[in-house]
GUDRENRO-165766 format. One record per atom (N, C-alpha, C): z, y, x; residue number from 0; residue in three letters. Coordinates in nm, 3 decimals. Layout:
BEGIN
DOBA|Z|Y|X|NUM|ala
...
//
This chain:
BEGIN
DOBA|0.000|-0.119|0.083|0|met
DOBA|0.000|0.000|0.000|0|met
DOBA|0.000|0.126|0.088|0|met
DOBA|0.075|0.122|0.199|1|lys
DOBA|0.078|0.237|0.288|1|lys
DOBA|-0.059|0.267|0.346|1|lys
DOBA|-0.134|0.161|0.380|2|lys
DOBA|-0.268|0.180|0.435|2|lys
DOBA|-0.360|0.248|0.335|2|lys
DOBA|-0.353|0.207|0.208|3|ser
DOBA|-0.440|0.266|0.108|3|ser
DOBA|-0.408|0.413|0.085|3|ser
DOBA|-0.282|0.449|0.087|4|ile
DOBA|-0.243|0.589|0.068|4|ile
DOBA|-0.290|0.673|0.187|4|ile
DOBA|-0.274|0.621|0.308|5|ile
DOBA|-0.319|0.694|0.427|5|ile
DOBA|-0.470|0.711|0.426|5|ile
DOBA|-0.544|0.606|0.392|6|leu
DOBA|-0.689|0.616|0.382|6|leu
DOBA|-0.730|0.717|0.275|6|leu
DOBA|-0.662|0.715|0.163|7|phe
DOBA|-0.692|0.808|0.054|7|phe
DOBA|-0.669|0.953|0.098|7|phe
DOBA|-0.557|0.980|0.162|8|leu
DOBA|-0.529|1.116|0.208|8|leu
DOBA|-0.626|1.162|0.316|8|leu
DOBA|-0.664|1.071|0.405|9|ala
DOBA|-0.762|1.105|0.509|9|ala
DOBA|-0.897|1.138|0.445|9|ala
DOBA|-0.935|1.063|0.344|10|phe
DOBA|-1.061|1.092|0.275|10|phe
DOBA|-1.054|1.227|0.205|10|phe
DOBA|-0.942|1.258|0.140|11|phe
DOBA|-0.924|1.389|0.075|11|phe
DOBA|-0.946|1.501|0.175|11|phe
DOBA|-0.889|1.489|0.293|12|gly
DOBA|-0.904|1.591|0.396|12|gly
DOBA|-1.048|1.606|0.441|12|gly
DOBA|-1.117|1.496|0.460|13|leu
DOBA|-1.257|1.499|0.502|13|leu
DOBA|-1.345|1.564|0.397|13|leu
DOBA|-1.325|1.529|0.272|14|val
DOBA|-1.407|1.585|0.165|14|val
DOBA|-1.379|1.733|0.146|14|val
DOBA|-1.254|1.775|0.158|15|ser
DOBA|-1.222|1.917|0.140|15|ser
DOBA|-1.287|2.003|0.248|15|ser
DOBA|-1.305|1.950|0.366|16|ile
DOBA|-1.373|2.023|0.473|16|ile
DOBA|-1.522|2.035|0.443|16|ile
DOBA|-1.581|1.933|0.383|17|ser
DOBA|-1.726|1.931|0.361|17|ser
DOBA|-1.771|2.023|0.247|17|ser
DOBA|-1.681|2.066|0.158|18|lys
DOBA|-1.712|2.155|0.046|18|lys
DOBA|-1.817|2.096|-0.049|18|lys
DOBA|-1.826|1.967|-0.060|19|ala
DOBA|-1.922|1.903|-0.148|19|ala
DOBA|-1.865|1.889|-0.288|19|ala
DOBA|-1.953|1.876|-0.388|20|gln
DOBA|-1.909|1.854|-0.524|20|gln
DOBA|-1.900|1.704|-0.548|20|gln
DOBA|-1.787|1.650|-0.511|21|val
DOBA|-1.764|1.507|-0.517|21|val
DOBA|-1.622|1.484|-0.570|21|val
DOBA|-1.602|1.368|-0.631|22|ser
DOBA|-1.469|1.336|-0.681|22|ser
DOBA|-1.410|1.221|-0.601|22|ser
DOBA|-1.280|1.219|-0.595|23|ala
DOBA|-1.208|1.111|-0.529|23|ala
DOBA|-1.084|1.081|-0.611|23|ala
DOBA|-1.046|0.956|-0.613|24|gly
DOBA|-0.929|0.920|-0.691|24|gly
DOBA|-0.874|0.786|-0.652|24|gly
DOBA|-0.770|0.748|-0.724|25|ile
DOBA|-0.709|0.617|-0.704|25|ile
DOBA|-0.675|0.563|-0.842|25|ile
DOBA|-0.713|0.438|-0.866|26|asn
DOBA|-0.688|0.372|-0.993|26|asn
DOBA|-0.597|0.252|-0.970|26|asn
DOBA|-0.491|0.247|-1.045|27|phe
DOBA|-0.398|0.133|-1.039|27|phe
DOBA|-0.429|0.042|-1.156|27|phe
DOBA|-0.504|-0.064|-1.130|28|gln
DOBA|-0.544|-0.158|-1.234|28|gln
DOBA|-0.449|-0.277|-1.235|28|gln
DOBA|-0.455|-0.357|-1.339|29|asn
DOBA|-0.366|-0.473|-1.346|29|asn
DOBA|-0.407|-0.583|-1.247|29|asn
DOBA|-0.527|-0.577|-1.190|30|thr
DOBA|-0.570|-0.679|-1.095|30|thr
DOBA|-0.564|-0.633|-0.951|30|thr
DOBA|-0.587|-0.505|-0.927|31|arg
DOBA|-0.584|-0.450|-0.791|31|arg
DOBA|-0.589|-0.299|-0.798|31|arg
DOBA|-0.576|-0.235|-0.683|32|thr
DOBA|-0.584|-0.090|-0.671|32|thr
DOBA|-0.722|-0.053|-0.619|32|thr
DOBA|-0.782|0.050|-0.679|33|phe
DOBA|-0.914|0.096|-0.638|33|phe
DOBA|-0.906|0.238|-0.584|33|phe
DOBA|-0.969|0.262|-0.471|34|ile
DOBA|-0.993|0.397|-0.420|34|ile
DOBA|-1.135|0.431|-0.461|34|ile
DOBA|-1.153|0.545|-0.528|35|thr
DOBA|-1.284|0.578|-0.584|35|thr
DOBA|-1.342|0.703|-0.520|35|thr
DOBA|-1.474|0.703|-0.505|36|val
DOBA|-1.550|0.818|-0.457|36|val
DOBA|-1.672|0.826|-0.546|36|val
DOBA|-1.698|0.946|-0.600|37|gly
DOBA|-1.811|0.956|-0.692|37|gly
DOBA|-1.865|1.096|-0.703|37|gly
DOBA|-1.963|1.108|-0.791|38|thr
DOBA|-2.020|1.239|-0.821|38|thr
DOBA|-1.929|1.311|-0.919|38|thr
DOBA|-1.967|1.430|-0.960|39|asn
DOBA|-1.887|1.513|-1.049|39|asn
DOBA|-1.866|1.444|-1.184|39|asn
DOBA|-1.742|1.409|-1.223|40|pro
DOBA|-1.717|1.339|-1.348|40|pro
DOBA|-1.730|1.429|-1.472|40|pro
DOBA|-1.754|1.558|-1.453|41|asp
DOBA|-1.772|1.649|-1.566|41|asp
DOBA|-1.919|1.656|-1.610|41|asp
DOBA|-2.009|1.596|-1.535|42|lys
DOBA|-2.151|1.592|-1.574|42|lys
DOBA|-2.171|1.486|-1.682|42|lys
DOBA|-2.285|1.493|-1.749|43|glu
DOBA|-2.314|1.396|-1.855|43|glu
DOBA|-2.322|1.254|-1.799|43|glu
DOBA|-2.392|1.237|-1.687|44|phe
DOBA|-2.400|1.108|-1.618|44|phe
DOBA|-2.336|1.124|-1.480|44|phe
DOBA|-2.259|1.026|-1.439|45|phe
DOBA|-2.199|1.030|-1.306|45|phe
DOBA|-2.191|0.890|-1.249|45|phe
DOBA|-2.181|0.882|-1.118|46|gly
DOBA|-2.171|0.754|-1.049|46|gly
DOBA|-2.045|0.748|-0.966|46|gly
DOBA|-2.006|0.626|-0.932|47|glu
DOBA|-1.882|0.608|-0.858|47|glu
DOBA|-1.888|0.479|-0.777|47|glu
DOBA|-1.834|0.484|-0.658|48|ala
DOBA|-1.813|0.365|-0.575|48|ala
DOBA|-1.663|0.340|-0.570|48|ala
DOBA|-1.624|0.218|-0.590|49|arg
DOBA|-1.482|0.183|-0.594|49|arg
DOBA|-1.453|0.076|-0.489|49|arg
DOBA|-1.361|0.108|-0.402|50|leu
DOBA|-1.317|0.014|-0.300|50|leu
DOBA|-1.190|-0.053|-0.351|50|leu
DOBA|-1.198|-0.181|-0.380|51|gly
DOBA|-1.085|-0.256|-0.432|51|gly
DOBA|-0.999|-0.311|-0.320|51|gly
DOBA|-0.871|-0.282|-0.325|52|leu
DOBA|-0.778|-0.327|-0.222|52|leu
DOBA|-0.683|-0.431|-0.281|52|leu
DOBA|-0.638|-0.518|-0.201|53|gly
DOBA|-0.548|-0.625|-0.244|53|gly
DOBA|-0.549|-0.733|-0.139|53|gly
DOBA|-0.543|-0.857|-0.182|54|gln
DOBA|-0.551|-0.968|-0.087|54|gln
DOBA|-0.688|-0.972|-0.021|54|gln
DOBA|-0.793|-0.936|-0.094|55|glu
DOBA|-0.928|-0.928|-0.043|55|glu
DOBA|-0.985|-0.790|-0.078|55|glu
DOBA|-1.076|-0.741|0.004|56|val
DOBA|-1.140|-0.612|-0.021|56|val
DOBA|-1.267|-0.637|-0.101|56|val
DOBA|-1.289|-0.556|-0.204|57|gly
DOBA|-1.408|-0.567|-0.286|57|gly
DOBA|-1.471|-0.431|-0.305|57|gly
DOBA|-1.591|-0.429|-0.358|58|leu
DOBA|-1.664|-0.305|-0.383|58|leu
DOBA|-1.727|-0.311|-0.521|58|leu
DOBA|-1.714|-0.202|-0.596|59|glu
DOBA|-1.780|-0.188|-0.725|59|glu
DOBA|-1.866|-0.063|-0.722|59|glu
DOBA|-1.985|-0.072|-0.778|60|leu
DOBA|-2.073|0.042|-0.794|60|leu
DOBA|-2.092|0.062|-0.944|60|leu
DOBA|-2.054|0.182|-0.993|61|val
DOBA|-2.050|0.207|-1.137|61|val
DOBA|-2.131|0.331|-1.170|61|val
DOBA|-2.207|0.323|-1.277|62|gly
DOBA|-2.273|0.439|-1.337|62|gly
DOBA|-2.215|0.459|-1.476|62|gly
DOBA|-2.188|0.585|-1.515|63|ala
DOBA|-2.120|0.608|-1.642|63|ala
DOBA|-2.181|0.727|-1.716|63|ala
DOBA|-2.156|0.731|-1.846|64|tyr
DOBA|-2.204|0.836|-1.935|64|tyr
DOBA|-2.084|0.896|-2.009|64|tyr
DOBA|-2.070|1.029|-2.003|65|asn
DOBA|-1.965|1.100|-2.077|65|asn
DOBA|-2.013|1.123|-2.219|65|asn
DOBA|-1.953|1.056|-2.317|66|phe
DOBA|-1.990|1.081|-2.455|66|phe
DOBA|-1.903|1.188|-2.519|66|phe
DOBA|-1.794|1.227|-2.453|67|val
DOBA|-1.714|1.344|-2.490|67|val
DOBA|-1.697|1.427|-2.364|67|val
DOBA|-1.742|1.553|-2.369|68|gln
DOBA|-1.730|1.644|-2.254|68|gln
DOBA|-1.664|1.773|-2.301|68|gln
DOBA|-1.539|1.790|-2.265|69|lys
DOBA|-1.465|1.912|-2.295|69|lys
DOBA|-1.393|1.954|-2.168|69|lys
DOBA|-1.344|2.076|-2.166|70|ser
DOBA|-1.276|2.123|-2.045|70|ser
DOBA|-1.145|2.049|-2.022|70|ser
DOBA|-1.080|1.998|-2.130|71|glu
DOBA|-0.952|1.929|-2.116|71|glu
DOBA|-0.964|1.778|-2.107|71|glu
DOBA|-1.074|1.723|-2.156|72|val
DOBA|-1.085|1.576|-2.163|72|val
DOBA|-1.232|1.532|-2.156|72|val
DOBA|-1.255|1.422|-2.089|73|asn
DOBA|-1.384|1.353|-2.088|73|asn
DOBA|-1.358|1.209|-2.130|73|asn
DOBA|-1.445|1.156|-2.216|74|ala
DOBA|-1.440|1.015|-2.251|74|ala
DOBA|-1.573|0.955|-2.208|74|ala
DOBA|-1.568|0.838|-2.146|75|tyr
DOBA|-1.689|0.781|-2.089|75|tyr
DOBA|-1.694|0.629|-2.106|75|tyr
DOBA|-1.814|0.575|-2.090|76|phe
DOBA|-1.834|0.432|-2.076|76|phe
DOBA|-1.944|0.413|-1.973|76|phe
DOBA|-1.944|0.298|-1.911|77|gly
DOBA|-2.042|0.274|-1.807|77|gly
DOBA|-2.069|0.128|-1.785|77|gly
DOBA|-2.143|0.102|-1.681|78|ile
DOBA|-2.173|-0.035|-1.640|78|ile
DOBA|-2.174|-0.039|-1.488|78|ile
DOBA|-2.125|-0.147|-1.433|79|gly
DOBA|-2.117|-0.154|-1.289|79|gly
DOBA|-2.135|-0.296|-1.237|79|gly
DOBA|-2.155|-0.302|-1.109|80|leu
DOBA|-2.174|-0.430|-1.040|80|leu
DOBA|-2.065|-0.443|-0.934|80|leu
DOBA|-1.993|-0.552|-0.937|81|gly
DOBA|-1.891|-0.581|-0.838|81|gly
DOBA|-1.947|-0.673|-0.731|81|gly
DOBA|-1.914|-0.644|-0.608|82|leu
DOBA|-1.965|-0.721|-0.495|82|leu
DOBA|-1.850|-0.774|-0.412|82|leu
DOBA|-1.874|-0.878|-0.337|83|phe
DOBA|-1.779|-0.941|-0.245|83|phe
DOBA|-1.674|-1.020|-0.321|83|phe
DOBA|-1.572|-1.064|-0.247|84|asp
DOBA|-1.467|-1.146|-0.307|84|asp
DOBA|-1.390|-1.066|-0.410|84|asp
DOBA|-1.357|-1.130|-0.518|85|tyr
DOBA|-1.279|-1.066|-0.622|85|tyr
DOBA|-1.186|-1.171|-0.680|85|tyr
DOBA|-1.063|-1.134|-0.702|86|tyr
DOBA|-0.963|-1.228|-0.749|86|tyr
DOBA|-0.962|-1.234|-0.902|86|tyr
DOBA|-0.975|-1.351|-0.957|87|asn
DOBA|-0.969|-1.372|-1.100|87|asn
DOBA|-0.837|-1.442|-1.131|87|asn
DOBA|-0.744|-1.370|-1.191|88|arg
DOBA|-0.610|-1.426|-1.215|88|arg
DOBA|-0.612|-1.548|-1.307|88|arg
DOBA|-0.698|-1.548|-1.404|89|arg
DOBA|-0.701|-1.661|-1.499|89|arg
DOBA|-0.740|-1.790|-1.430|89|arg
DOBA|-0.823|-1.784|-1.329|90|lys
DOBA|-0.867|-1.904|-1.258|90|lys
DOBA|-0.782|-1.933|-1.135|90|lys
DOBA|-0.701|-1.836|-1.093|91|asp
DOBA|-0.609|-1.853|-0.981|91|asp
DOBA|-0.680|-1.895|-0.852|91|asp
DOBA|-0.796|-1.834|-0.826|92|arg
DOBA|-0.866|-1.858|-0.701|92|arg
DOBA|-0.967|-1.746|-0.678|92|arg
DOBA|-1.028|-1.746|-0.561|93|tyr
DOBA|-1.125|-1.644|-0.526|93|tyr
DOBA|-1.267|-1.692|-0.551|93|tyr
DOBA|-1.350|-1.599|-0.593|94|tyr
DOBA|-1.493|-1.627|-0.609|94|tyr
DOBA|-1.569|-1.535|-0.517|94|tyr
DOBA|-1.661|-1.588|-0.442|95|asn
DOBA|-1.745|-1.508|-0.356|95|asn
DOBA|-1.876|-1.486|-0.430|95|asn
DOBA|-1.871|-1.403|-0.534|96|asp
DOBA|-1.984|-1.385|-0.622|96|asp
DOBA|-1.981|-1.243|-0.677|96|asp
DOBA|-2.092|-1.200|-0.731|97|ser
DOBA|-2.096|-1.069|-0.795|97|ser
DOBA|-2.051|-1.084|-0.941|97|ser
DOBA|-2.013|-0.974|-1.002|98|tyr
DOBA|-1.968|-0.973|-1.139|98|tyr
DOBA|-2.011|-0.843|-1.205|98|tyr
DOBA|-2.010|-0.840|-1.335|99|leu
DOBA|-2.045|-0.724|-1.414|99|leu
DOBA|-1.917|-0.663|-1.470|99|leu
DOBA|-1.908|-0.530|-1.468|100|val
DOBA|-1.792|-0.461|-1.523|100|val
DOBA|-1.841|-0.351|-1.617|100|val
DOBA|-1.771|-0.333|-1.731|101|val
DOBA|-1.808|-0.233|-1.830|101|val
DOBA|-1.687|-0.143|-1.854|101|val
DOBA|-1.671|-0.038|-1.772|102|pro
DOBA|-1.553|0.049|-1.787|102|pro
DOBA|-1.565|0.143|-1.907|102|pro
DOBA|-1.455|0.160|-1.978|103|ile
DOBA|-1.443|0.254|-2.089|103|ile
DOBA|-1.315|0.332|-2.061|103|ile
DOBA|-1.326|0.465|-2.050|104|gly
DOBA|-1.209|0.540|-2.010|104|gly
DOBA|-1.203|0.682|-2.059|104|gly
DOBA|-1.090|0.744|-2.030|105|val
DOBA|-1.063|0.883|-2.065|105|val
DOBA|-1.007|0.953|-1.942|105|val
DOBA|-1.063|1.070|-1.909|106|leu
DOBA|-1.012|1.155|-1.801|106|leu
DOBA|-0.951|1.278|-1.866|106|leu
DOBA|-0.819|1.292|-1.854|107|ile
DOBA|-0.746|1.402|-1.917|107|ile
DOBA|-0.708|1.502|-1.810|107|ile
DOBA|-0.742|1.631|-1.835|108|lys
DOBA|-0.716|1.739|-1.738|108|lys
DOBA|-0.620|1.840|-1.802|108|lys
DOBA|-0.488|1.811|-1.800|109|pro
DOBA|-0.392|1.895|-1.872|109|pro
DOBA|-0.350|2.022|-1.798|109|pro
DOBA|-0.377|2.031|-1.669|110|leu
DOBA|-0.331|2.144|-1.589|110|leu
DOBA|-0.432|2.259|-1.595|110|leu
DOBA|-0.389|2.377|-1.550|111|asp
DOBA|-0.481|2.491|-1.542|111|asp
DOBA|-0.594|2.463|-1.444|111|asp
DOBA|-0.565|2.389|-1.339|112|asn
DOBA|-0.666|2.349|-1.243|112|asn
DOBA|-0.743|2.231|-1.301|112|asn
DOBA|-0.863|2.254|-1.352|113|lys
DOBA|-0.942|2.149|-1.419|113|lys
DOBA|-1.009|2.055|-1.319|113|lys
DOBA|-0.984|2.072|-1.190|114|asn
DOBA|-1.036|1.978|-1.091|114|asn
DOBA|-0.953|1.850|-1.085|114|asn
DOBA|-0.829|1.855|-1.130|115|phe
DOBA|-0.738|1.741|-1.125|115|phe
DOBA|-0.723|1.681|-1.264|115|phe
DOBA|-0.727|1.547|-1.270|116|gly
DOBA|-0.710|1.482|-1.399|116|gly
DOBA|-0.645|1.346|-1.387|116|gly
DOBA|-0.590|1.302|-1.500|117|phe
DOBA|-0.530|1.170|-1.511|117|phe
DOBA|-0.628|1.079|-1.583|117|phe
DOBA|-0.632|0.955|-1.542|118|leu
DOBA|-0.733|0.861|-1.589|118|leu
DOBA|-0.668|0.740|-1.655|118|leu
DOBA|-0.724|0.699|-1.770|119|met
DOBA|-0.687|0.573|-1.835|119|met
DOBA|-0.817|0.497|-1.858|119|met
DOBA|-0.818|0.368|-1.820|120|glu
DOBA|-0.942|0.293|-1.829|120|glu
DOBA|-0.916|0.147|-1.863|120|glu
DOBA|-1.005|0.090|-1.943|121|ala
DOBA|-1.008|-0.054|-1.970|121|ala
DOBA|-1.149|-0.101|-1.937|121|ala
DOBA|-1.161|-0.222|-1.886|122|ala
DOBA|-1.292|-0.272|-1.846|122|ala
DOBA|-1.299|-0.423|-1.859|122|ala
DOBA|-1.390|-0.472|-1.942|123|pro
DOBA|-1.418|-0.615|-1.939|123|pro
DOBA|-1.487|-0.651|-1.808|123|pro
DOBA|-1.442|-0.756|-1.744|124|val
DOBA|-1.501|-0.805|-1.619|124|val
DOBA|-1.565|-0.939|-1.651|124|val
DOBA|-1.697|-0.949|-1.628|125|ile
DOBA|-1.774|-1.066|-1.669|125|ile
DOBA|-1.829|-1.135|-1.545|125|ile
DOBA|-1.786|-1.260|-1.524|126|tyr
DOBA|-1.830|-1.338|-1.409|126|tyr
DOBA|-1.948|-1.429|-1.439|126|tyr
DOBA|-1.975|-1.456|-1.563|127|gly
DOBA|-2.080|-1.552|-1.596|127|gly
DOBA|-2.018|-1.688|-1.621|127|gly
DOBA|-2.052|-1.786|-1.541|128|asn
DOBA|-2.003|-1.922|-1.559|128|asn
DOBA|-1.854|-1.937|-1.534|128|asn
DOBA|-1.798|-1.851|-1.449|129|glu
DOBA|-1.656|-1.862|-1.414|129|glu
DOBA|-1.565|-1.802|-1.520|129|glu
DOBA|-1.619|-1.729|-1.618|130|gly
DOBA|-1.537|-1.670|-1.723|130|gly
DOBA|-1.531|-1.519|-1.712|130|gly
DOBA|-1.449|-1.460|-1.796|131|ser
DOBA|-1.433|-1.314|-1.796|131|ser
DOBA|-1.290|-1.281|-1.840|131|ser
DOBA|-1.253|-1.155|-1.821|132|tyr
DOBA|-1.121|-1.110|-1.863|132|tyr
DOBA|-1.124|-0.959|-1.879|132|tyr
DOBA|-1.018|-0.903|-1.935|133|leu
DOBA|-1.007|-0.759|-1.957|133|leu
DOBA|-0.908|-0.703|-1.858|133|leu
DOBA|-0.949|-0.598|-1.787|134|arg
DOBA|-0.858|-0.533|-1.693|134|arg
DOBA|-0.836|-0.390|-1.742|134|arg
DOBA|-0.721|-0.335|-1.710|135|gly
DOBA|-0.690|-0.199|-1.751|135|gly
DOBA|-0.598|-0.133|-1.652|135|gly
DOBA|-0.591|-0.001|-1.661|136|gly
DOBA|-0.502|0.069|-1.570|136|gly
DOBA|-0.504|0.219|-1.588|136|gly
DOBA|-0.432|0.284|-1.499|137|ile
DOBA|-0.421|0.430|-1.498|137|ile
DOBA|-0.450|0.479|-1.357|137|ile
DOBA|-0.469|0.608|-1.344|138|gly
DOBA|-0.494|0.664|-1.212|138|gly
DOBA|-0.507|0.814|-1.218|138|gly
DOBA|-0.555|0.871|-1.110|139|phe
DOBA|-0.582|1.014|-1.107|139|phe
DOBA|-0.707|1.040|-1.026|139|phe
DOBA|-0.768|1.156|-1.052|140|lys
DOBA|-0.895|1.191|-0.989|140|lys
DOBA|-0.895|1.341|-0.960|140|lys
DOBA|-0.953|1.376|-0.847|141|tyr
DOBA|-0.968|1.517|-0.809|141|tyr
DOBA|-1.113|1.541|-0.776|141|tyr
DOBA|-1.170|1.651|-0.829|142|thr
DOBA|-1.309|1.689|-0.801|142|thr
DOBA|-1.310|1.807|-0.706|142|thr
DOBA|-1.377|1.790|-0.595|143|phe
DOBA|-1.390|1.897|-0.496|143|phe
DOBA|-1.514|1.978|-0.531|143|phe
DOBA|-1.497|2.107|-0.554|144|arg
DOBA|-1.609|2.194|-0.590|144|arg
DOBA|-1.630|2.300|-0.485|144|arg
//
Protein backbone atom coordinates (compact mmCIF):
# COMPACT_ATOMS: atom_id res chain seq x y z
CA MET A 1 0.00 0.00 0.00
CA LYS A 2 2.88 2.37 0.78
CA LYS A 3 4.35 1.80 -2.68
CA SER A 4 1.08 2.66 -4.40
CA ILE A 5 0.68 5.89 -2.43
CA ILE A 6 4.27 6.94 -3.19
CA LEU A 7 3.82 6.16 -6.89
CA PHE A 8 0.54 8.08 -6.92
CA LEU A 9 2.08 11.16 -5.29
CA ALA A 10 5.09 11.05 -7.62
CA PHE A 11 2.75 10.92 -10.61
CA PHE A 12 0.75 13.89 -9.24
CA GLY A 13 3.96 15.91 -9.04
CA LEU A 14 5.02 14.99 -12.57
CA VAL A 15 1.65 15.85 -14.07
CA SER A 16 1.40 19.17 -12.22
CA ILE A 17 4.73 20.23 -13.73
CA SER A 18 3.61 19.31 -17.26
CA LYS A 19 0.46 21.55 -17.12
CA ALA A 20 -1.48 19.03 -19.22
CA GLN A 21 -5.24 18.54 -19.09
CA VAL A 22 -5.17 15.07 -17.64
CA SER A 23 -6.81 13.36 -14.69
CA ALA A 24 -5.29 11.11 -12.08
CA GLY A 25 -6.91 9.20 -9.29
CA ILE A 26 -7.04 6.17 -7.09
CA ASN A 27 -9.93 3.72 -6.88
CA PHE A 28 -10.39 1.33 -3.98
CA GLN A 29 -12.34 -1.58 -5.44
CA ASN A 30 -13.46 -4.73 -3.66
CA THR A 31 -10.95 -6.79 -5.70
CA ARG A 32 -7.91 -4.50 -5.84
CA THR A 33 -6.71 -0.90 -5.84
CA PHE A 34 -6.38 0.96 -9.14
CA ILE A 35 -4.20 3.97 -9.93
CA THR A 36 -5.84 5.78 -12.84
CA VAL A 37 -4.57 8.18 -15.50
CA GLY A 38 -6.92 9.56 -18.11
CA THR A 39 -8.21 12.39 -20.20
CA ASN A 40 -10.49 15.13 -18.87
CA PRO A 41 -13.48 13.39 -17.17
CA ASP A 42 -15.66 16.49 -17.72
CA LYS A 43 -15.74 15.92 -21.51
CA GLU A 44 -18.55 13.96 -23.14
CA PHE A 45 -16.18 11.08 -24.00
CA PHE A 46 -13.06 10.30 -21.99
CA GLY A 47 -10.49 7.54 -21.71
CA GLU A 48 -8.58 6.08 -18.82
CA ALA A 49 -5.75 3.65 -18.13
CA ARG A 50 -5.94 1.83 -14.82
CA LEU A 51 -3.00 0.14 -13.17
CA GLY A 52 -4.32 -2.56 -10.85
CA LEU A 53 -2.22 -3.27 -7.78
CA GLY A 54 -2.44 -6.25 -5.48
CA GLN A 55 -0.87 -9.68 -5.51
CA GLU A 56 -0.43 -9.28 -9.28
CA VAL A 57 -0.21 -6.12 -11.40
CA GLY A 58 -2.86 -5.67 -14.08
CA LEU A 59 -3.83 -3.05 -16.64
CA GLU A 60 -7.25 -1.88 -17.80
CA LEU A 61 -7.94 0.42 -20.73
CA VAL A 62 -11.37 2.07 -20.50
CA GLY A 63 -13.37 4.39 -22.73
CA ALA A 64 -16.42 6.08 -21.20
CA TYR A 65 -19.35 8.36 -22.04
CA ASN A 66 -20.77 11.00 -19.65
CA PHE A 67 -24.55 10.81 -19.90
CA VAL A 68 -24.90 13.44 -17.14
CA GLN A 69 -22.54 16.44 -17.30
CA LYS A 70 -22.95 19.12 -14.65
CA SER A 71 -20.45 21.23 -12.76
CA GLU A 72 -21.16 19.29 -9.52
CA VAL A 73 -21.63 15.76 -10.85
CA ASN A 74 -20.88 13.53 -13.84
CA ALA A 75 -22.51 10.15 -14.40
CA TYR A 76 -20.89 7.81 -16.89
CA PHE A 77 -20.76 4.32 -18.34
CA GLY A 78 -18.07 2.74 -20.42
CA ILE A 79 -16.40 -0.35 -21.73
CA GLY A 80 -12.89 -1.54 -21.17
CA LEU A 81 -10.40 -4.30 -21.74
CA GLY A 82 -8.38 -5.81 -18.91
CA LEU A 83 -4.95 -7.21 -19.65
CA PHE A 84 -2.45 -9.41 -17.79
CA ASP A 85 -3.07 -11.46 -14.67
CA TYR A 86 -6.22 -10.66 -12.79
CA TYR A 87 -7.49 -12.28 -9.63
CA ASN A 88 -11.00 -13.72 -9.69
CA ARG A 89 -12.15 -14.26 -6.10
CA ARG A 90 -14.99 -16.61 -7.01
CA LYS A 91 -12.58 -19.04 -8.67
CA ASP A 92 -9.81 -18.53 -6.09
CA ARG A 93 -7.01 -18.58 -8.66
CA TYR A 94 -5.26 -16.44 -11.25
CA TYR A 95 -6.09 -16.27 -14.93
CA ASN A 96 -3.56 -15.08 -17.45
CA ASP A 97 -6.22 -13.85 -19.84
CA SER A 98 -7.95 -10.69 -20.96
CA TYR A 99 -11.39 -9.73 -19.68
CA LEU A 100 -14.14 -7.24 -20.45
CA VAL A 101 -15.23 -4.61 -17.92
CA VAL A 102 -18.30 -2.33 -18.08
CA PRO A 103 -17.87 0.49 -15.53
CA ILE A 104 -20.89 2.54 -14.43
CA GLY A 105 -20.10 5.40 -12.09
CA VAL A 106 -20.65 8.83 -10.63
CA LEU A 107 -18.01 11.55 -10.12
CA ILE A 108 -19.17 14.02 -7.46
CA LYS A 109 -17.38 17.39 -7.16
CA PRO A 110 -18.72 18.95 -3.92
CA LEU A 111 -15.89 21.44 -3.31
CA ASP A 112 -15.42 24.91 -4.81
CA ASN A 113 -12.43 23.49 -6.66
CA LYS A 114 -14.19 21.49 -9.42
CA ASN A 115 -10.91 19.78 -10.36
CA PHE A 116 -11.25 17.41 -7.38
CA GLY A 117 -13.99 14.82 -7.10
CA PHE A 118 -15.11 11.70 -5.30
CA LEU A 119 -15.89 8.61 -7.33
CA MET A 120 -18.35 5.73 -6.87
CA GLU A 121 -18.29 2.93 -9.42
CA ALA A 122 -19.70 -0.54 -10.08
CA ALA A 123 -18.46 -2.72 -12.92
CA PRO A 124 -19.39 -6.15 -14.18
CA VAL A 125 -16.19 -8.05 -15.01
CA ILE A 126 -16.69 -10.66 -17.74
CA TYR A 127 -14.09 -13.38 -18.30
CA GLY A 128 -15.96 -15.52 -20.80
CA ASN A 129 -15.59 -19.22 -20.03
CA GLU A 130 -14.14 -18.62 -16.56
CA GLY A 131 -17.23 -16.70 -15.37
CA SER A 132 -17.96 -13.14 -14.33
CA TYR A 133 -18.63 -11.10 -11.21
CA LEU A 134 -19.57 -7.59 -10.07
CA ARG A 135 -16.93 -5.33 -8.58
CA GLY A 136 -17.51 -1.99 -6.90
CA GLY A 137 -15.70 0.69 -5.02
CA ILE A 138 -14.98 4.30 -4.21
CA GLY A 139 -12.12 6.64 -4.94
CA PHE A 140 -11.07 10.14 -5.82
CA LYS A 141 -9.89 11.91 -8.95
CA TYR A 142 -8.09 15.17 -9.68
CA THR A 143 -8.01 16.89 -13.09
CA PHE A 144 -4.96 18.97 -13.90
CA ARG A 145 -5.90 21.94 -16.09
